[in-house]
C-alpha positions in Angstrom: -0.1 -0.1 0.1 1.7 3.6 -1.1 1.6 6.2 1.2 -1.7 8.5 -0.4 -3.2 5.2 -0.3 -2.7 4.6 3.1 -3.9 8.5 4.0 -6.8 8.4 2.6 -8.1 5.3 3.7 -7.0 6.3 7.5 -8.6 9.6 6.7 -11.7 7.6 6.1 -11.5 6.0 9.2 -11.1 8.6 11.0 -14.1 9.7 9.2 -16.1 6.8 10.0 -15.6 6.9 13.3 -16.6 10.9 13.4 -19.2 10.5 12.3 -20.8 7.4 14.0 -18.8 9.2 17.4 -21.2 12.4 16.4 -24.7 9.8 15.9 -23.7 8.4 19.0 -23.5 11.1 21.1 -27.1 12.9 19.2 -28.3 9.7 19.5 -27.3 9.4 23.7 -28.5 13.6 23.8 -32.1 13.0 22.6 -32.3 9.6 24.1 -31.7 9.3 27.7 -33.8 11.2 30.1 -36.0 14.6 29.6 -35.1 16.7 32.7 -37.2 19.5 34.0 -36.5 21.6 36.8 -39.4 22.6 38.6 -39.2 25.6 40.8 -41.5 26.4 43.8 -42.1 28.4 46.9 -41.7 26.1 49.6 -41.1 27.9 52.3 -41.8 31.9 53.0 -45.0 33.9 52.0 -46.1 32.1 48.9 -45.3 28.3 50.6 -49.3 27.0 50.6 -49.4 28.9 48.0 -46.0 26.2 46.3 -46.7 23.4 47.9 -50.6 23.4 46.0 -48.9 24.0 42.5 -46.6 21.2 43.2 -49.2 18.4 44.2 -51.4 19.9 41.0 -47.9 19.2 38.9 -46.9 16.0 40.4 -50.4 14.4 40.1 -50.2 15.2 36.5 -47.7 13.1 36.1 -48.6 10.4 38.3 -51.9 10.0 36.7 -50.0 10.0 33.2 -47.0 8.6 33.4 -42.7 9.4 33.6 -42.2 8.5 30.0 -42.5 10.2 26.9 -41.9 9.0 23.4 -39.8 6.4 24.7 -37.7 9.1 26.9 -37.8 9.0 31.1 -38.7 12.2 32.3 -37.4 13.6 34.8 -38.7 16.0 37.4 -35.8 18.1 40.3 -37.9 20.6 42.0 -36.4 23.1 43.8 -37.8 26.0 47.2 -37.1 29.3 45.3 -38.2 30.0 49.4 -40.2 33.1 47.7 -37.3 35.2 47.1 -35.8 36.5 43.4 -32.4 36.0 44.6 -33.1 32.7 45.5 -35.2 31.3 42.6 -31.8 33.2 40.9 -29.8 30.8 42.5 -31.4 27.5 42.2 -32.6 28.1 38.1 -28.8 28.8 37.7 -27.9 25.4 40.0 -30.8 23.7 37.8 -29.3 24.5 34.7 -25.6 24.7 35.2 -25.2 21.5 37.2 -28.3 19.7 36.4 -27.9 20.1 33.3 -31.7 20.6 32.6 -33.4 21.0 29.7 -36.3 23.2 30.6 -37.6 25.4 34.0 -41.0 25.8 34.7 -42.7 27.2 38.0 -42.3 30.3 40.8 -45.7 32.0 41.8 -44.4 35.0 42.3 -43.7 38.2 40.0 -40.7 39.5 41.5 -39.0 35.0 41.2 -40.6 35.0 38.1 -39.1 38.5 36.3 -35.6 37.1 38.1 -36.1 33.9 36.3 -37.6 35.0 33.5 -34.4 37.2 32.6 -31.5 34.4 33.5 -33.2 31.9 31.1 -33.4 35.1 28.4 -29.6 34.9 28.7 -29.0 31.1 28.5 -31.6 30.7 25.7 -33.5 28.2 28.3 -36.8 27.5 27.9 -39.2 28.9 30.8 -42.4 28.1 31.2 -44.5 29.5 33.7 -47.9 28.4 35.1 -48.9 31.4 37.2 -47.0 34.2 37.3 -49.1 37.1 36.7 -46.6 40.4 35.8 -48.4 42.1 32.4 -45.8 42.7 30.8 -44.0 39.9 30.5 -45.8 38.7 28.1 -46.2 42.4 26.7 -44.2 45.0 26.6 -40.5 43.6 27.7 -41.8 39.3 26.0 -38.8 37.2 26.1 -39.1 34.5 23.5 -38.6 31.5 25.4 -40.4 32.9 28.3 -44.3 31.4 27.7 -47.3 31.2 30.2 -48.6 27.9 29.9 -51.4 27.5 32.7 -50.9 31.2 34.0 -52.3 34.4 33.0 -51.7 38.2 32.1 -52.8 39.8 35.6 -55.4 42.3 34.2 -57.0 39.9 31.4 -59.1 38.2 34.8 -61.3 41.0 35.5 -62.3 42.1 32.2 -65.1 39.6 31.5 -66.2 40.4 35.2 -66.7 43.9 34.5 -69.0 43.0 31.5 -70.9 41.5 33.7 -71.4 43.7 36.4 -72.7 46.1 33.7 -75.0 43.6 32.7 -76.5 44.4 36.1 -77.3 47.7 35.2 -74.0 48.5 38.2 -73.0 52.2 37.1 -70.3 53.4 39.5 -67.8 50.9 41.1 -65.5 51.7 43.5 -62.0 49.3 43.8 -60.5 48.4 46.8 -57.3 46.4 47.0 -53.4 45.5 47.6 -51.0 48.4 46.5 -48.5 46.8 44.4 -48.3 45.7 40.4 -50.6 42.5 40.8 -53.3 44.9 42.2 -52.7 47.5 40.4 -53.1 45.1 37.1 -56.1 43.4 37.9 -57.8 46.7 38.9 -56.7 48.4 35.7 -58.1 45.7 33.5 -61.7 45.8 34.8 -61.4 49.5 34.9 -60.9 50.0 31.4 -63.6 47.4 30.1 -66.0 49.1 33.0 -65.0 52.9 31.5 -65.0 51.3 27.8 -68.5 50.0 28.2 -69.8 53.8 30.0 -69.2 52.8 33.2 -68.2 55.1 36.2 -65.0 54.7 38.3 -66.2 56.6 41.6 -63.0 55.9 43.4 -59.6 53.5 44.5 -58.7 52.7 48.3 -55.3 51.0 47.8 -53.6 49.4 50.8 -50.1 47.7 51.8 -50.0 44.1 51.8 -50.7 42.2 55.3 -53.1 45.3 56.0 -54.9 43.8 59.5 -57.5 46.1 59.8 -59.7 47.2 57.1 -61.6 49.9 58.8 -60.6 53.2 57.6 -60.9 51.8 54.0 -64.5 50.6 54.5 -65.4 53.5 56.1 -65.0 55.3 53.1 -67.0 53.3 50.4 -70.4 54.3 51.2 -69.1 58.1 50.9 -68.1 57.2 46.6 -72.2 55.7 46.4 -70.5 52.8 44.6 -73.5 50.3 42.7 -70.7 48.1 43.3 -67.3 46.9 44.9 -64.7 45.2 43.1 -61.7 43.7 45.9 -58.1 43.0 44.7 -57.0 40.8 47.5 -54.9 37.7 47.7 -53.9 35.3 50.8 -54.2 36.4 54.4 -55.4 39.9 52.5 -58.4 38.3 50.8 -59.4 36.1 53.9 -59.3 38.8 55.8 -61.1 41.6 54.2 -63.7 38.9 53.7 -64.2 38.3 57.3 -64.3 41.9 58.1 -66.5 42.7 55.1 -69.5 40.9 56.5 -68.6 41.5 60.6 -69.2 44.7 59.6 -72.0 44.8 57.4 -70.7 45.8 54.4 -72.3 42.5 52.8 -75.8 43.7 53.3 -74.8 47.6 51.9 -72.9 47.2 48.6 -72.4 44.2 46.5 -69.0 42.7 46.4 -67.2 41.4 43.6 -63.6 39.8 43.6 -60.9 38.9 41.8 -60.1 35.2 41.0 -57.2 34.7 44.3 -60.1 36.2 46.7 -62.4 33.7 46.6 -60.3 31.1 45.4 -60.3 27.8 47.6 -57.4 28.7 49.2 -59.5 30.8 51.2 -63.0 29.6 51.4 -62.3 26.8 52.4 -61.5 28.7 56.1 -63.9 30.7 55.6 -67.5 30.7 57.3 -70.8 30.5 54.8 -72.4 33.8 55.4 -68.7 35.5 55.1 -68.5 34.3 51.8 -71.3 33.0 50.3 -72.7 34.5 47.2 -69.4 36.8 46.0 -69.0 37.2 42.5 -65.5 36.8 40.7 -63.9 35.5 37.7 -61.1 33.2 36.2 -60.2 31.1 34.5 -60.8 27.8 37.2 -63.7 26.7 38.7 -63.9 23.6 41.4 -67.4 23.9 41.4 -67.7 23.8 37.5 -70.1 21.9 36.1 -67.2 19.9 33.4 -66.1 16.5 32.7 -62.6 17.1 33.0 -62.6 20.0 35.9 -65.2 17.5 37.9 -62.0 14.5 37.1 -59.3 16.9 38.4 -61.0 17.5 41.6 -62.1 14.8 42.5 -58.8 12.8 42.3 -56.6 16.0 43.6 -59.8 15.5 46.9 -58.8 12.3 47.0 -55.2 12.4 46.8 -54.5 15.1 49.2 -57.9 15.2 50.6 -59.3 18.8 50.1 -60.2 20.7 47.1 -57.9 22.6 45.1 -57.3 26.0 45.0 -56.2 27.8 41.6 -52.8 27.1 42.2 -53.1 23.2 42.0 -55.6 23.8 38.6 -52.4 25.3 37.3 -49.9 22.8 37.8 -51.9 20.3 36.6 -52.8 22.0 33.3 -48.6 23.0 33.1 -47.9 18.8 32.9 -50.5 18.6 30.6 -49.8 21.1 28.3 -45.6 20.7 28.0 -46.4 17.3 28.2 -48.6 17.4 24.9 -45.8 19.7 23.0 -43.2 17.2 24.1 -45.1 14.7 22.5 -45.4 16.7 19.4 -41.6 16.6 18.5 -41.3 13.5 19.4 -39.1 13.7 22.6 -36.4 16.1 20.9 -36.7 18.8 23.1 -33.1 19.7 23.1 -34.3 21.4 19.3 -35.5 24.9 21.6 -36.6 26.2 18.9 -39.1 23.3 18.0 -40.1 22.2 20.9 -40.9 26.4 22.3 -43.4 26.1 18.3 -44.9 23.2 19.2 -45.9 24.3 23.0 -46.6 28.1 21.4 -49.0 25.5 18.5 -50.3 23.2 21.3 -54.2 23.6 21.8 -55.7 21.8 25.5 -58.6 20.4 24.6 -59.7 19.4 28.0 -58.1 20.7 31.2 -58.9 21.5 34.5 -58.9 25.4 33.1 -61.5 24.8 31.2 -61.7 23.8 27.0 -59.6 24.9 24.1 -57.0 26.3 25.6 -54.6 28.1 23.0 -51.7 30.5 23.1 -51.6 34.5 21.7 -49.0 35.4 19.5 -47.1 36.7 22.8 -46.7 33.4 24.4 -49.9 34.0 26.8 -53.0 31.9 27.4 -56.6 32.5 26.1 -59.0 31.4 28.1 -62.6 31.2 28.2 -63.4 32.6 31.8 -66.0 32.1 33.9 -67.8 34.5 36.4 -68.1 32.6 39.1 -70.0 32.5 42.8 -69.6 30.7 45.8 -72.3 28.4 47.1 -72.6 25.6 49.2 -72.4 21.8 48.2 -74.4 19.7 49.8 -71.4 18.9 52.4 -70.9 22.2 53.7 -67.7 22.6 51.2 -67.9 26.1 50.1 -66.7 26.1 45.7 -66.9 28.4 43.0 -69.8 27.5 41.0 -70.1 28.7 37.2 -73.0 31.0 36.7 -71.5 32.8 33.5 -69.1 32.3 31.1 -66.8 34.8 28.3 -65.0 32.9 25.3 -61.6 33.4 23.7 -60.3 36.6 27.0 -56.7 37.7 25.2 -54.9 39.2 27.9 -55.9 42.6 24.8 -59.1 43.2 26.4 -61.5 45.2 23.4 -57.9 46.3 21.5 -55.6 44.6 19.3 -52.7 44.2 20.2 -50.9 47.4 18.8 -52.9 49.5 20.0 -53.1 47.9 23.3 -49.1 48.4 23.9 -49.4 52.4 22.8 -51.1 52.8 26.5 -48.9 52.4 29.0 -48.0 50.0 31.3 -50.9 50.0 34.6 -49.8 51.3 37.6 -51.3 53.3 39.9 -51.2 56.6 38.0 -52.4 54.7 34.7 -55.6 52.9 35.3 -56.9 52.6 31.7 -60.2 55.2 32.5 -62.1 55.6 28.9 -61.8 59.2 28.2 
């Protein structure tokens, strides 16, 4: 064999070795486990909600099995401690040390914003089942950060405004927590309410963790409202509803609320008299007469001995949405653009959050939103029952995305009042 022939043969063998090595590497990458990093507040101020988020997520995988498209699914749960610094630290650990293919989770806006900014730099897909800060899917959207089962804060209250107008309510007073989520939820309602001819009579803002609501409730009669809108979460929601009843406000003014104010996590700890009859709007109603909702509620109640709150429903539906997208790409989550496209193009026909869930071009779900009323089941448990619904509710309300995004973000100073 001459030198030239030897070099040609050796070169071909080397190329074959290189190709086969690359092929083995590619096969290993797409045949090993799919690793999902799941972030939730298991300690800190949002710990109760975080545990229900994880329980809902785990219930989905318990039912569906931990294998997709021939690949095992591994979920690594980390506690974000209700802290943006901890959330960022845990996200880095999951991506850089645990080599997860995607990040899922968080509840509080500040933790979600911290992780979203990190994911922006790494390109890691980040899916939010709860985090509701409007601009994450609006003015500051990030292509690889999508809401699955989550919502834009102002989106949920818009149908409630239309419902109030149909009841003949013309003047509204709002009471709510004085931070971004409260401003955005109030803004969505007020924009639609005033677009429909209603009047904003006044707004009352209070700090988080307000113990005594009497200074605020005492001001409401002076505005002569037809209806009062409450935007509350957590302990503030429970305290507001208890004091609304004990101060005799329930007999004076109709009260409508955001979804968190009468969430199952709140009303399960209230007396019937404190909650019955309160109307709210949400993409979830544990008392809905819907087969998929009933199946989820029954399974969750059997497993955890309580009725599922909104966080559990969002955790379950996030698993459903992500699993569907993984199947679409036949398990190849390493192809990030194709995987993100699959998440964005997925339609969920039935889920705990209703029917025909899909995503808009900005990475936010479009929902059929329920109008709910707190009622008592025959077993004495309080639930949100459906008394109406609004189809295909977008995060942009009655405006086109282009027109909507020209206006400022909702804030204490900008509440979208129609001129």
